PASE-988024 format. One line per field, with one value per atom (N, C-alpha, C): residue number from 1; chain; atom name; x, y, z. Coordinates in nm, 4 decimals. Layout:
// residues N
num	NUM;...
chaine	A;...
atome	CA;...
c1	X;...
c2	Y;...
c3	Z;...
//
This chain:
// residues 140
num	1;1;1;2;2;2;3;3;3;4;4;4;5;5;5;6;6;6;7;7;7;8;8;8;9;9;9;10;10;10;11;11;11;12;12;12;13;13;13;14;14;14;15;15;15;16;16;16;17;17;17;18;18;18;19;19;19;20;20;20;21;21;21;22;22;22;23;23;23;24;24;24;25;25;25;26;26;26;27;27;27;28;28;28;29;29;29;30;30;30;31;31;31;32;32;32;33;33;33;34;34;34;35;35;35;36;36;36;37;37;37;38;38;38;39;39;39;40;40;40;41;41;41;42;42;42;43;43;43;44;44;44;45;45;45;46;46;46;47;47;47;48;48;48;49;49;49;50;50;50;51;51;51;52;52;52;53;53;53;54;54;54;55;55;55;56;56;56;57;57;57;58;58;58;59;59;59;60;60;60;61;61;61;62;62;62;63;63;63;64;64;64;65;65;65;66;66;66;67;67;67;68;68;68;69;69;69;70;70;70;71;71;71;72;72;72;73;73;73;74;74;74;75;75;75;76;76;76;77;77;77;78;78;78;79;79;79;80;80;80;81;81;81;82;82;82;83;83;83;84;84;84;85;85;85;86;86;86;87;87;87;88;88;88;89;89;89;90;90;90;91;91;91;92;92;92;93;93;93;94;94;94;95;95;95;96;96;96;97;97;97;98;98;98;99;99;99;100;100;100;101;101;101;102;102;102;103;103;103;104;104;104;105;105;105;106;106;106;107;107;107;108;108;108;109;109;109;110;110;110;111;111;111;112;112;112;113;113;113;114;114;114;115;115;115;116;116;116;117;117;117;118;118;118;119;119;119;120;120;120;121;121;121;122;122;122;123;123;123;124;124;124;125;125;125;126;126;126;127;127;127;128;128;128;129;129;129;130;130;130;131;131;131;132;132;132;133;133;133;134;134;134;135;135;135;136;136;136;137;137;137;138;138;138;139;139;139;140;140;140
chaine	A;A;A;A;A;A;A;A;A;A;A;A;A;A;A;A;A;A;A;A;A;A;A;A;A;A;A;A;A;A;A;A;A;A;A;A;A;A;A;A;A;A;A;A;A;A;A;A;A;A;A;A;A;A;A;A;A;A;A;A;A;A;A;A;A;A;A;A;A;A;A;A;A;A;A;A;A;A;A;A;A;A;A;A;A;A;A;A;A;A;A;A;A;A;A;A;A;A;A;A;A;A;A;A;A;A;A;A;A;A;A;A;A;A;A;A;A;A;A;A;A;A;A;A;A;A;A;A;A;A;A;A;A;A;A;A;A;A;A;A;A;A;A;A;A;A;A;A;A;A;A;A;A;A;A;A;A;A;A;A;A;A;A;A;A;A;A;A;A;A;A;A;A;A;A;A;A;A;A;A;A;A;A;A;A;A;A;A;A;A;A;A;A;A;A;A;A;A;A;A;A;A;A;A;A;A;A;A;A;A;A;A;A;A;A;A;A;A;A;A;A;A;A;A;A;A;A;A;A;A;A;A;A;A;A;A;A;A;A;A;A;A;A;A;A;A;A;A;A;A;A;A;A;A;A;A;A;A;A;A;A;A;A;A;A;A;A;A;A;A;A;A;A;A;A;A;A;A;A;A;A;A;A;A;A;A;A;A;A;A;A;A;A;A;A;A;A;A;A;A;A;A;A;A;A;A;A;A;A;A;A;A;A;A;A;A;A;A;A;A;A;A;A;A;A;A;A;A;A;A;A;A;A;A;A;A;A;A;A;A;A;A;A;A;A;A;A;A;A;A;A;A;A;A;A;A;A;A;A;A;A;A;A;A;A;A;A;A;A;A;A;A;A;A;A;A;A;A;A;A;A;A;A;A;A;A;A;A;A;A;A;A;A;A;A;A;A;A;A;A;A;A;A;A;A;A;A;A;A;A;A;A;A;A;A;A;A;A;A;A
atome	N;CA;C;N;CA;C;N;CA;C;N;CA;C;N;CA;C;N;CA;C;N;CA;C;N;CA;C;N;CA;C;N;CA;C;N;CA;C;N;CA;C;N;CA;C;N;CA;C;N;CA;C;N;CA;C;N;CA;C;N;CA;C;N;CA;C;N;CA;C;N;CA;C;N;CA;C;N;CA;C;N;CA;C;N;CA;C;N;CA;C;N;CA;C;N;CA;C;N;CA;C;N;CA;C;N;CA;C;N;CA;C;N;CA;C;N;CA;C;N;CA;C;N;CA;C;N;CA;C;N;CA;C;N;CA;C;N;CA;C;N;CA;C;N;CA;C;N;CA;C;N;CA;C;N;CA;C;N;CA;C;N;CA;C;N;CA;C;N;CA;C;N;CA;C;N;CA;C;N;CA;C;N;CA;C;N;CA;C;N;CA;C;N;CA;C;N;CA;C;N;CA;C;N;CA;C;N;CA;C;N;CA;C;N;CA;C;N;CA;C;N;CA;C;N;CA;C;N;CA;C;N;CA;C;N;CA;C;N;CA;C;N;CA;C;N;CA;C;N;CA;C;N;CA;C;N;CA;C;N;CA;C;N;CA;C;N;CA;C;N;CA;C;N;CA;C;N;CA;C;N;CA;C;N;CA;C;N;CA;C;N;CA;C;N;CA;C;N;CA;C;N;CA;C;N;CA;C;N;CA;C;N;CA;C;N;CA;C;N;CA;C;N;CA;C;N;CA;C;N;CA;C;N;CA;C;N;CA;C;N;CA;C;N;CA;C;N;CA;C;N;CA;C;N;CA;C;N;CA;C;N;CA;C;N;CA;C;N;CA;C;N;CA;C;N;CA;C;N;CA;C;N;CA;C;N;CA;C;N;CA;C;N;CA;C;N;CA;C;N;CA;C;N;CA;C;N;CA;C;N;CA;C;N;CA;C;N;CA;C;N;CA;C;N;CA;C;N;CA;C;N;CA;C;N;CA;C;N;CA;C;N;CA;C;N;CA;C;N;CA;C;N;CA;C;N;CA;C;N;CA;C;N;CA;C;N;CA;C;N;CA;C;N;CA;C;N;CA;C;N;CA;C;N;CA;C;N;CA;C
c1	2.8783;2.9004;2.9532;3.0803;3.1567;3.1083;3.0913;3.0520;3.1721;3.1914;3.2874;3.2317;3.3071;3.3055;3.3842;3.3343;3.3888;3.4077;3.4337;3.4239;3.2968;3.1952;3.0587;3.0254;3.0336;3.0114;3.1157;3.2234;3.2924;3.2666;3.2057;3.1454;2.9984;2.9279;2.7814;2.8270;2.9473;2.9858;3.0370;3.1019;3.1510;3.0434;2.9600;2.8227;2.7688;2.7357;2.6591;2.7104;2.8446;2.9145;2.9076;2.8549;2.8412;2.7082;2.6121;2.4762;2.4812;2.5432;2.5661;2.6584;2.7286;2.8017;2.7345;2.6317;2.5398;2.4307;2.4554;2.3857;2.4291;2.5698;2.5934;2.6770;2.6703;2.7461;2.7530;2.8565;2.9058;2.7885;2.6889;2.6085;2.4896;2.4763;2.3643;2.2125;2.2359;2.1179;2.1367;2.1329;2.1666;2.0863;2.0958;2.0406;2.1021;2.2294;2.3209;2.2530;2.2549;2.2046;2.0624;1.9753;1.8289;1.8319;1.8904;1.9044;1.9737;2.0776;2.1209;2.0468;1.9783;1.8892;1.7467;1.7055;1.6390;1.6752;1.7969;1.8596;1.8747;1.8861;1.8848;1.7578;1.6261;1.5048;1.3998;1.4550;1.3678;1.2613;1.1676;1.0939;0.9893;0.9767;0.8699;0.8792;1.0038;1.0275;1.0018;0.9884;0.9812;0.8781;0.9313;0.8450;0.8404;0.7935;0.8141;0.8889;0.8742;0.9893;1.1375;1.1636;1.2842;1.3336;1.2723;1.2956;1.3267;1.2560;1.2860;1.4191;1.4253;1.5641;1.6767;1.6811;1.7771;1.7999;1.6852;1.7194;1.7610;1.7484;1.8242;1.9580;1.9821;2.1304;2.2294;2.1502;2.2433;2.2535;2.1540;2.1527;2.2636;2.2746;2.3661;2.4979;2.5144;2.6514;2.7153;2.6021;2.6673;2.6882;2.6146;2.6264;2.7850;2.8298;2.9176;3.0525;3.0310;3.1374;3.1646;3.0820;3.1118;3.1679;3.1175;3.1725;3.2896;3.3384;3.4940;3.5803;3.5429;3.6156;3.6490;3.5111;3.5408;3.6305;3.6347;3.6982;3.8381;3.8717;3.9993;4.0984;4.0018;4.0504;4.0722;4.1300;4.1798;4.2857;4.4047;4.5182;4.4712;4.4146;4.3815;4.2880;4.2123;4.1300;4.2066;4.3079;4.3652;4.4743;4.5337;4.6039;4.5307;4.4019;4.3063;4.2949;4.2341;4.2108;4.3604;4.4404;4.5906;4.6165;4.5782;4.5989;4.5360;4.3863;4.2850;4.3390;4.3940;4.4333;4.5578;4.6435;4.7691;4.7386;4.6497;4.6019;4.5391;4.4514;4.3906;4.5095;4.6067;4.7360;4.7854;4.7942;4.8523;4.8077;4.6861;4.5772;4.5817;4.5855;4.5713;4.7091;4.8248;4.9441;4.9753;4.9288;4.9631;4.8168;4.7243;4.6172;4.5888;4.6358;4.6123;4.4711;4.3961;4.2562;4.1758;4.2077;4.1171;4.1137;4.2169;4.2082;4.1123;4.0032;3.8985;3.8012;3.7154;3.6497;3.5652;3.4695;3.4028;3.4727;3.5575;3.6261;3.6947;3.7526;3.7861;3.6849;3.5789;3.4637;3.4267;3.4031;3.4018;3.5086;3.6437;3.7486;3.7291;3.7034;3.7079;3.5901;3.5007;3.3542;3.3948;3.4594;3.4928;3.5957;3.6706;3.7766;3.7210;3.6262;3.5566;3.4673;3.3943;3.3457;3.4726;3.5795;3.6788;3.7229;3.7356;3.7456;3.6685;3.5338;3.4211;3.4038;3.4311;3.4278;3.5356;3.6461;3.7748;3.7248;3.6568;3.6289;3.5090;3.4211;3.3229;3.3597;3.4594;3.5080;3.6064;3.6787;3.8237;3.8577;3.6957;3.6974;3.7034;3.6302;3.6458;3.7657;3.8452;3.9717;4.0710;4.0624;4.1653;4.1401;4.0105;3.9749;4.0451;4.0506;4.0993;4.2442;4.3011;4.4523;4.5225;4.4722;4.5638;4.4495;4.3461;4.2608;4.1953;4.2233;4.2064;4.0262;3.9407;3.8340;3.8088;3.7529;3.7492;3.5926;3.6204;3.4819;3.4408;3.3534;3.3140;3.3002;3.3281;3.3050;3.1627;3.1111;2.9800;3.0101;2.8656;2.8407;2.7840;2.8658;2.8259;2.7461
c2	-2.5669;-2.5355;-2.6212;-2.5729;-2.6721;-2.6956;-2.8107;-2.8624;-2.9320;-2.8880;-2.9489;-3.0699;-3.2024;-3.2973;-3.3243;-3.3124;-3.3235;-3.4501;-3.4682;-3.5808;-3.6945;-3.5878;-3.6466;-3.7193;-3.6564;-3.6766;-3.8524;-3.8412;-3.9557;-4.0823;-4.0440;-4.1556;-4.1818;-4.1132;-4.1771;-4.2625;-4.2140;-4.3066;-4.4477;-4.4573;-4.5596;-4.6721;-4.5939;-4.6747;-4.7276;-4.6542;-4.7271;-4.8721;-4.8487;-4.9498;-5.0690;-5.0539;-5.1878;-5.2297;-5.1656;-5.2422;-5.3600;-5.3300;-5.4755;-5.5795;-5.5518;-5.6638;-5.7292;-5.6617;-5.7127;-5.8130;-5.8385;-5.9653;-6.1185;-6.0862;-6.2020;-6.1781;-6.2722;-6.2654;-6.4385;-6.4340;-6.5886;-6.6357;-6.5558;-6.6172;-6.6837;-6.6736;-6.7500;-6.6796;-6.5422;-6.4632;-6.3497;-6.4121;-6.3296;-6.3836;-6.2844;-6.2985;-6.4698;-6.4565;-6.5337;-6.6799;-6.6815;-6.8310;-6.8411;-6.7598;-6.8036;-6.8494;-6.7754;-6.8437;-7.0083;-7.0032;-7.1512;-7.1964;-7.2029;-7.3075;-7.3051;-7.2243;-7.2498;-7.3036;-7.3070;-7.3851;-7.5512;-7.5757;-7.7006;-7.7739;-7.6748;-7.7560;-7.6883;-7.6079;-7.5844;-7.4451;-7.4637;-7.3425;-7.2664;-7.3311;-7.3000;-7.1467;-7.0787;-6.9696;-6.8284;-6.8827;-6.7926;-6.6535;-6.5617;-6.4256;-6.3554;-6.2501;-6.1319;-6.0428;-6.0242;-5.9219;-5.9779;-6.0968;-6.1657;-6.1645;-6.1765;-6.1624;-6.0298;-5.9440;-5.8100;-5.7583;-5.8198;-5.7983;-5.8350;-5.9457;-6.0085;-5.9150;-5.8727;-5.7900;-5.6630;-5.6260;-5.4917;-5.5159;-5.6172;-5.6499;-5.6654;-5.7520;-5.7089;-5.6151;-5.5230;-5.3968;-5.3344;-5.3202;-5.2468;-5.3051;-5.4299;-5.4873;-5.4291;-5.4184;-5.3918;-5.2396;-5.1760;-5.0152;-4.9773;-5.0328;-5.0263;-5.0868;-5.2135;-5.2713;-5.1872;-5.1570;-5.0869;-4.9185;-4.8393;-4.7365;-4.7506;-4.8709;-4.8802;-4.9095;-5.0008;-5.0110;-4.9189;-4.8068;-4.7133;-4.6097;-4.5797;-4.4820;-4.5320;-4.6485;-4.7029;-4.7303;-4.8110;-4.8966;-5.0490;-5.1338;-5.2511;-5.2993;-5.2125;-5.1918;-5.1466;-5.0323;-4.9708;-5.0622;-5.1074;-5.2176;-5.3142;-5.3559;-5.4703;-5.4440;-5.3101;-5.2789;-5.2364;-5.2097;-5.1825;-5.2801;-5.3981;-5.5505;-5.6303;-5.5589;-5.5746;-5.5551;-5.4045;-5.3164;-5.3872;-5.4021;-5.4608;-5.5989;-5.7143;-5.8265;-5.7815;-5.7446;-5.7260;-5.6650;-5.5750;-5.5409;-5.6209;-5.7141;-5.8234;-5.9140;-5.9788;-6.0350;-5.9577;-5.8637;-5.7873;-5.7800;-5.7859;-5.7745;-5.9212;-6.0297;-6.1593;-6.1956;-6.1662;-6.1576;-6.1157;-5.9619;-5.8983;-5.9672;-6.0178;-6.0406;-6.1816;-6.2837;-6.4023;-6.4604;-6.4010;-6.4065;-6.3857;-6.3182;-6.3070;-6.4076;-6.5057;-6.6168;-6.6934;-6.6963;-6.7759;-6.7175;-6.8750;-6.8396;-6.7406;-6.6996;-6.5666;-6.4625;-6.4311;-6.3030;-6.2756;-6.4008;-6.3558;-6.3136;-6.3937;-6.3504;-6.2090;-6.1758;-6.0517;-5.9183;-5.9842;-5.8723;-5.8853;-5.9859;-6.0037;-5.8969;-5.9106;-5.8232;-5.6856;-5.6397;-5.5074;-5.4684;-5.5735;-5.5460;-5.4846;-5.5867;-5.5749;-5.4183;-5.3900;-5.2362;-5.1298;-5.1616;-5.0842;-5.0614;-5.1684;-5.1484;-5.0516;-5.1144;-5.0223;-4.8968;-4.8723;-4.7347;-4.6462;-4.6745;-4.6244;-4.5946;-4.7044;-4.6782;-4.5994;-4.5806;-4.4875;-4.3467;-4.3722;-4.2070;-4.1395;-4.1999;-4.2009;-4.0761;-4.0365;-3.9299;-3.7969;-3.8079;-3.7162;-3.6945;-3.7765;-3.7781;-3.7099;-3.7798;-3.7284;-3.5947;-3.5297;-3.4062;-3.3157;-3.3391;-3.2844;-3.2829;-3.3897;-3.4006;-3.3103;-3.3263;-3.3028;-3.1597;-3.1523;-3.0375;-3.0423;-3.1645;-3.1912;-3.2553;-3.2808;-3.3219;-3.4257;-3.5499;-3.6362;-3.6032;-3.6230;-3.6063;-3.7484;-3.7748;-3.9029;-3.8807;-3.9766;-3.9352;-3.9324;-3.8241;-3.8202;-3.7920;-3.8299;-3.8285;-3.6808;-3.5888;-3.4677;-3.4524
c3	-9.1458;-9.0039;-8.9280;-8.8509;-8.7866;-8.6476;-8.6082;-8.4662;-8.3942;-8.2646;-8.1751;-8.1502;-8.1583;-8.1112;-7.9639;-7.8669;-7.7093;-7.6959;-7.5497;-7.4531;-7.4655;-7.4220;-7.4394;-7.5500;-7.6706;-7.7984;-7.8181;-7.7634;-7.7616;-7.7008;-7.5600;-7.4853;-7.5276;-7.5928;-7.6484;-7.7604;-7.8670;-7.9485;-7.8786;-7.8109;-7.7556;-7.6729;-7.6138;-7.5711;-7.6695;-7.7726;-7.9017;-7.9448;-7.9688;-7.9994;-7.9284;-7.7798;-7.6862;-7.7028;-7.7910;-7.8202;-7.9131;-8.0114;-8.0778;-8.0362;-7.9607;-7.8681;-7.7581;-7.7190;-7.5986;-7.6599;-7.7739;-7.8359;-7.7901;-7.7373;-7.6688;-7.5419;-7.4450;-7.3390;-7.2782;-7.1655;-7.1519;-7.0276;-6.9930;-6.8812;-6.9512;-7.0740;-7.1335;-7.1343;-7.1080;-7.1311;-7.2347;-7.3552;-7.4772;-7.5976;-7.6983;-7.8300;-7.8962;-7.8847;-7.9241;-7.8647;-7.7240;-7.6654;-7.7353;-7.7395;-7.7892;-7.9134;-8.0086;-8.1573;-8.1626;-8.0776;-8.0716;-8.0352;-7.9211;-7.9056;-8.0148;-8.0568;-8.1832;-8.2850;-8.3176;-8.4106;-8.3897;-8.2617;-8.2177;-8.2056;-8.2431;-8.2626;-8.1482;-8.0818;-7.9803;-8.0050;-8.0742;-8.1528;-8.0346;-7.9338;-7.8437;-7.8023;-7.8267;-7.7637;-7.8850;-8.0045;-8.1281;-8.0771;-8.1077;-8.0746;-8.1925;-8.2467;-8.3373;-8.2619;-8.1404;-8.0631;-8.1021;-8.0752;-8.0964;-8.2427;-8.3301;-8.4597;-8.4972;-8.4415;-8.4829;-8.4037;-8.2888;-8.2328;-8.2898;-8.3627;-8.4518;-8.5633;-8.6295;-8.7603;-8.7266;-8.5971;-8.5418;-8.5079;-8.4500;-8.4201;-8.5549;-8.6514;-8.7891;-8.8445;-8.8179;-8.8849;-8.8139;-8.6857;-8.6278;-8.6307;-8.6327;-8.6721;-8.7954;-8.9285;-9.0509;-9.0622;-8.9573;-8.9855;-8.9171;-8.7970;-8.7255;-8.7900;-8.8666;-8.9302;-9.0774;-9.1476;-9.2668;-9.2183;-9.1003;-9.0819;-9.0301;-8.9701;-8.8995;-9.0171;-9.1039;-9.2184;-9.3188;-9.3258;-9.4302;-9.3582;-9.2246;-9.1476;-9.1430;-9.1045;-9.0525;-9.1971;-9.2653;-9.3721;-9.3425;-9.4216;-9.3813;-9.2756;-9.3190;-9.2365;-9.1094;-9.0881;-8.9580;-8.8696;-8.9275;-8.8439;-8.7971;-8.8645;-8.8216;-8.7360;-8.7343;-8.6196;-8.5056;-8.4805;-8.3800;-8.3109;-8.3906;-8.3242;-8.2723;-8.3350;-8.2652;-8.1471;-8.1471;-8.0213;-7.9282;-7.9166;-7.8126;-7.7774;-7.9010;-7.8512;-7.7331;-7.7965;-7.7035;-7.5451;-7.5705;-7.4724;-7.3512;-7.4119;-7.3411;-7.3129;-7.3724;-7.3585;-7.2199;-7.2085;-7.0857;-6.9913;-6.9886;-6.8751;-6.8330;-6.9042;-6.8607;-6.8129;-6.8377;-6.7868;-6.6425;-6.6403;-6.5321;-6.4052;-6.4656;-6.3738;-6.4089;-6.3242;-6.3623;-6.3463;-6.2536;-6.2210;-6.3344;-6.4459;-6.5707;-6.6758;-6.6259;-6.7300;-6.7409;-6.6514;-6.6801;-6.8219;-6.8472;-6.9928;-6.9941;-6.8939;-6.8825;-6.8948;-6.8079;-6.8084;-6.9264;-6.9882;-7.1248;-7.2276;-7.2179;-7.3065;-7.3071;-7.1782;-7.1367;-7.2009;-7.2013;-7.2350;-7.4067;-7.4676;-7.5997;-7.6489;-7.5587;-7.6361;-7.5950;-7.5016;-7.4770;-7.5869;-7.6198;-7.7041;-7.8688;-7.8757;-8.0150;-7.9967;-7.8965;-7.8612;-7.8820;-7.8203;-7.8522;-7.9983;-8.0539;-8.2203;-8.2811;-8.2547;-8.3190;-8.2834;-8.1792;-8.1161;-8.1771;-8.2059;-8.2619;-8.3930;-8.4689;-8.6185;-8.6253;-8.5597;-8.5823;-8.5463;-8.4434;-8.4057;-8.4997;-8.5749;-8.6307;-8.6990;-8.7964;-8.8934;-8.8040;-8.6980;-8.5835;-8.4910;-8.4747;-8.3841;-8.4968;-8.6308;-8.7563;-8.7539;-8.7638;-8.7861;-8.6601;-8.5768;-8.4465;-8.4159;-8.4555;-8.4611;-8.5875;-8.7074;-8.8185;-8.8513;-8.8538;-8.9058;-9.0343;-9.0928;-9.2372;-9.2062;-9.3060;-9.2716;-9.3804;-9.3538;-9.4404;-9.5470;-9.6749;-9.7827;-9.8486;-9.8218;-9.9139;-10.0521;-10.1449;-10.2939;-10.2911;-10.3936;-10.4397;-10.5706;-10.6270;-10.7768;-10.7978;-10.9031;-10.9052;-11.0363
//
């Protein structure tokens, strides 16, 4: 059965790629900052919910990275990274106010989300453009 993947479907996939990247931000309120403090010896904030959140983040990164590399391949992933890197470079050139450390980190995190969004959506985009479908290898 064929299902149509419209714009809403792509927006949902794009938003889901922002979830793993939200484990870090330059404001200090992130899982990354909590884990960094934990590694420095501050064990006072250890909670089972934070440990569970860390495992969920690792699982999310593994799923998205695996889907991206399977869908785009190594060369395609490199091209997507290069595209977003040059886009960030262009934005920093056109808008010098964006050259601060915090702004750069947000742009890099958005670029990571963009690469992951393209990676997990590429099979659907390719099917729409070419009419061909991707089939995973299966043992029969």
